[in-house]
MIVEXBA-556518 format. One line per field, with one value per residue (C-alpha): residue in one letter; x, y, z. Coordinates in pm, 1 decimal. Layout:
BEGIN
type a;...;
X X;...;
Y Y;...;
Z Z;...;
//
This chain:
BEGIN
type m;t;a;e;r;e;a;s;p;r;v;r;l;n;r;d;r;v;l;l;a;a;v;s;l;a;d;a;i;g;i;e;a;l;s;m;r;r;l;a;q;e;l;g;v;v;p;m;a;l;y;k;h;v;a;n;k;e;e;l;l;d;g;m;v;e;v;i;i;a;k;i;g;p;d;e;s;d;a;e;w;k;p;a;v;r;r;r;v;l;s;a;r;h;a;l;a;r;h;p;w;a;r;r;v;i;e;s;r;t;t;q;t;p;a;v;l;s;y;m;d;s;f;a;g;m;f;l;t;g;g;f;s;a;d;l;a;h;h;v;m;h;a;l;g;g;r;m;w;g;f;t;q;e;l;f;v;d;p;a;a;t;a;e;p;v;a;g;p;p;e;a;r;a;a;l;m;e;q;m;a;a;h;y;p;h;i;a;a;i;a;a;s;s;a;h;d;g;a;t;v;v;g;q;g;c;d;d;q;f;e;f;e;f;a;l;d;l;l;l;d;g;f;e;r;l;h;r;e;q;w;t;s;g;i;s;g;p;s;r;a;t;p;v;a;a;d;
X -7236.4;-7512.8;-7282.0;-6980.0;-7047.1;-7186.2;-6844.8;-6639.8;-6870.8;-6726.8;-6464.0;-6625.8;-6548.2;-6351.5;-6223.8;-5848.7;-5902.8;-6056.7;-5740.9;-5476.9;-5672.5;-5679.3;-5307.8;-5246.7;-5501.2;-5291.4;-4896.9;-5111.7;-5306.3;-5151.5;-5379.0;-5523.8;-5709.2;-5786.9;-6251.2;-6441.2;-6615.7;-6282.5;-6173.7;-6534.1;-6459.2;-6165.2;-6303.3;-6584.1;-6884.2;-7117.7;-6989.4;-7194.5;-7051.3;-6730.3;-6921.2;-6995.9;-6604.9;-6485.3;-6758.5;-6541.2;-6247.7;-6055.9;-6114.7;-6001.8;-5648.8;-5648.5;-5640.9;-5404.4;-5199.2;-5252.3;-5124.7;-4811.5;-4712.0;-4755.2;-4483.3;-4204.9;-4026.1;-4101.1;-4079.7;-3693.1;-3707.3;-3537.4;-3270.7;-2993.6;-3089.3;-2915.0;-2916.6;-3306.0;-3374.9;-3157.7;-3316.5;-3678.5;-3659.1;-3484.3;-3767.4;-4009.1;-3852.5;-3821.8;-4193.0;-4239.9;-4003.2;-4257.1;-4642.0;-4420.5;-4822.0;-4739.0;-4616.6;-4859.1;-5147.3;-4912.0;-4881.4;-5209.4;-5450.8;-5560.2;-5618.6;-5410.1;-5542.5;-5501.3;-5217.8;-5054.0;-5087.0;-4950.6;-4618.3;-4508.0;-4581.7;-4299.9;-4120.5;-4034.5;-4041.1;-3735.5;-3554.1;-3712.7;-3616.3;-3260.3;-3225.8;-3386.5;-3574.6;-3916.3;-3824.2;-3539.7;-3727.1;-3998.2;-3766.4;-3573.7;-3930.0;-3923.9;-3636.1;-3697.8;-4045.1;-4079.0;-3754.7;-3957.2;-4201.8;-3850.6;-3903.3;-3805.0;-3854.1;-3537.8;-3361.3;-3294.2;-3481.6;-3857.2;-3836.4;-4254.1;-4177.5;-3800.1;-3739.8;-3574.6;-3211.4;-2968.7;-2863.3;-2665.6;-2319.9;-2041.2;-2044.0;-2395.7;-2335.2;-2036.0;-2194.6;-2509.9;-2270.4;-2091.9;-2508.8;-2546.4;-2194.8;-2272.4;-2623.6;-2618.9;-2262.4;-2305.0;-2526.2;-2277.4;-2002.6;-2177.5;-2346.7;-1940.1;-1799.6;-2069.0;-2207.9;-2309.6;-2317.4;-2292.7;-2532.3;-2582.0;-2832.9;-2866.3;-3044.9;-3011.3;-3095.3;-2871.2;-2879.6;-3181.5;-3097.8;-2676.0;-2861.2;-3094.8;-2887.3;-2659.7;-2915.9;-3066.9;-2696.7;-2601.3;-2965.8;-2851.1;-2497.9;-2682.9;-2879.6;-2620.3;-2427.2;-2714.3;-2866.3;-2456.1;-2478.2;-2753.4;-2941.5;-3279.0;-3469.9;-3449.7;-3058.1;-2987.2;-2617.8;-2528.5;-2706.6;-2990.0;-3173.0;-3318.4;-3619.4;-3653.1;-3807.3;-4089.6;-4084.7;
Y 17030.6;17151.5;17523.2;17346.5;17119.6;17370.2;17597.2;17297.0;17207.2;16884.9;16880.7;16758.3;16438.3;16451.7;16160.1;16315.9;16308.3;15998.3;15809.5;16003.8;15847.4;15495.5;15519.0;15648.7;15398.2;15127.7;15248.2;15250.1;14908.0;14734.7;14658.6;14323.8;14548.9;14810.9;14800.3;15078.4;15026.3;15061.2;15349.2;15499.9;15456.6;15662.7;15958.9;15979.0;15889.6;15600.1;15332.9;15483.2;15810.4;15643.1;15511.5;15860.0;15903.5;15509.7;15265.6;14979.1;14805.4;14792.5;15105.3;15237.0;15042.4;15201.0;15556.9;15431.8;15348.0;15691.4;15821.1;15652.5;15699.1;16090.7;16111.0;15946.9;16182.3;16359.6;16344.8;16369.2;16287.1;16629.5;16480.8;16221.9;15935.3;15711.6;15901.3;16007.7;15645.1;15560.2;15853.3;15784.3;15421.2;15508.9;15780.8;15476.4;15266.4;15525.7;15576.3;15263.3;15203.2;15454.9;15220.1;14891.0;14723.7;14931.9;14607.8;14402.0;14585.2;14722.2;14374.2;14260.6;14511.6;14383.7;14685.6;15008.5;15338.4;15634.2;15769.2;15430.3;15462.0;15768.6;15673.5;15417.1;15634.6;15917.7;15609.7;15501.7;15819.9;15872.1;15583.6;15714.2;16082.5;15880.5;15744.0;15463.4;15249.0;15170.8;14783.7;14832.3;14999.6;14712.3;14499.1;14765.0;14771.4;14435.3;14449.9;14641.3;14527.4;14559.2;14752.7;15014.2;15106.7;15011.1;14654.1;14334.7;13956.7;13870.6;13491.9;13465.6;13633.8;13821.3;14119.0;14107.1;13745.7;13797.3;13518.0;13571.0;13615.7;13354.9;13389.6;13209.1;13168.8;13168.6;12810.5;12724.6;12993.9;12759.8;12442.9;12559.2;12680.3;12291.6;12182.0;12466.8;12344.4;11939.6;12002.0;12293.4;12401.6;12666.5;12802.7;12798.7;12939.5;13199.6;13331.7;13250.5;13523.3;13754.0;13987.8;14297.7;14531.4;14238.0;14051.2;13713.9;13477.6;13214.9;13387.3;13705.7;13810.9;14040.3;14418.7;14440.8;14789.7;14770.4;14415.7;14657.6;14864.6;14653.3;14491.1;14824.1;14935.6;14633.8;14669.6;15047.6;14955.0;14669.5;14884.1;15106.9;14913.7;14763.3;15108.7;15215.0;14928.3;15000.1;14599.5;14496.9;14187.6;14146.4;14111.8;13749.4;13689.8;13656.5;14005.6;13831.3;13629.7;13303.7;13128.2;12755.8;12573.1;12359.4;12016.1;
Z 9484.3;9161.8;9133.2;9161.8;8801.9;8630.8;8698.0;8557.4;8262.4;8121.1;7801.8;7484.8;7303.1;6966.7;6783.2;6901.9;7239.8;7250.1;7039.0;7313.4;7632.7;7423.2;7369.2;7770.3;7904.1;7693.2;7864.8;8196.6;8211.3;7906.6;7504.2;7660.8;7904.4;7711.0;7601.7;7449.2;7843.4;8057.3;7787.0;7867.8;8277.3;8200.6;8034.0;8249.9;8023.3;7948.7;7694.5;7432.6;7388.8;7268.2;6964.0;6793.0;6686.9;6638.0;6515.7;6727.1;6911.9;6539.2;6464.7;6780.8;6740.5;6369.4;6516.5;6787.6;6521.1;6358.9;6692.7;6718.6;6307.5;6423.8;6695.9;6438.3;6254.1;5985.2;5595.2;5534.1;5149.9;5032.1;5256.0;5138.9;5129.0;5377.1;5732.9;5582.9;5603.6;5937.0;6112.1;6006.7;6139.0;6465.7;6534.7;6507.6;6750.2;6943.8;6936.9;6986.1;7275.5;7463.6;7419.4;7435.7;7345.2;6977.3;6812.8;6814.4;6691.6;6381.2;6299.4;6378.9;6207.5;5849.7;5694.4;5565.1;5696.0;5512.4;5773.9;5756.1;5390.1;5411.4;5615.4;5335.3;5037.2;5205.1;5327.3;4985.7;4869.3;5078.2;4825.1;4518.8;4568.4;4618.8;4294.4;4308.9;4032.7;4139.3;4121.6;4375.5;4636.3;4568.2;4747.0;4972.2;5173.3;5138.6;5305.2;5560.1;5685.3;6070.5;6070.6;5862.5;6161.6;6402.5;6526.1;6438.2;6519.1;6759.5;6666.5;7087.2;7298.5;7253.7;7464.8;7578.5;7700.0;7839.1;8101.9;8407.7;8379.6;8469.9;8868.4;9135.4;9177.5;8927.2;8959.8;8835.2;8547.0;8458.3;8466.6;8244.0;8026.5;8044.5;8002.1;7678.2;7505.7;7544.1;7370.4;7156.5;7069.1;6818.1;7063.3;7325.2;7101.1;7047.5;7366.8;7533.5;7269.4;7195.2;7495.2;7468.9;7822.9;7998.1;7877.8;7674.0;7465.4;7738.6;7966.3;7979.5;7603.4;7357.9;7362.6;7157.8;7004.4;6929.0;6733.9;6595.1;6495.2;6325.4;6102.4;6030.8;5880.3;5740.9;5502.0;5462.4;5284.9;5110.3;4971.3;4834.4;4711.6;4507.9;4396.5;4241.8;4108.5;3948.7;3979.4;3946.7;3971.4;3597.9;3553.0;3642.7;3822.8;4218.4;4328.2;4225.7;4471.0;4269.1;4330.9;4481.2;4120.5;4264.9;4281.9;
//
């Protein structure tokens, strides 16, 4: 047994190995179950060994976000801005789809690490290189919001907490729609007319990818129009959002 251990020396830890192991473990057991102790067990080390590479759980989570960012498509600041931004956003969405826990971790971060700042900087750079003013690029980044990272808050159904689809015979589904129409006529009207891949807003949810790309393209078309019109936040008119006056 001793000779066998000597023939297979333990791989030395480094920060990259710790972070990659943490990402894989979160994929397997979920982010809530991830702990420094559980990660140490996975790596076959004592928990104190991890603290040489990450100071605490928060720093571990920051590093895991860095791993996700590294999987997002490369900087395309030299390409035409509109298709480049679209490809970047959909690449981010693809990266997050492989790690369902990543959205919650990104939203929970209270500090912006160099990796996060670099990602945001390169994203803004695609607009500035495309000729956008810094003023318009500022508002564009706000409008994109979480879509820059590949996610958005869904209106009807939270994919992370989707209930079981409506089941049963057609009569039961028809009865449910009648109840919806009686109490929530506008939602029922949307549900009856807006099905994607056989799913509706009642029970089964919308086609998340379709809705995401629809909103993304709508935003990009709007950004293109404002850029063409040389819009600035200092110009009053119908294209400028009017602040609500305080009482």
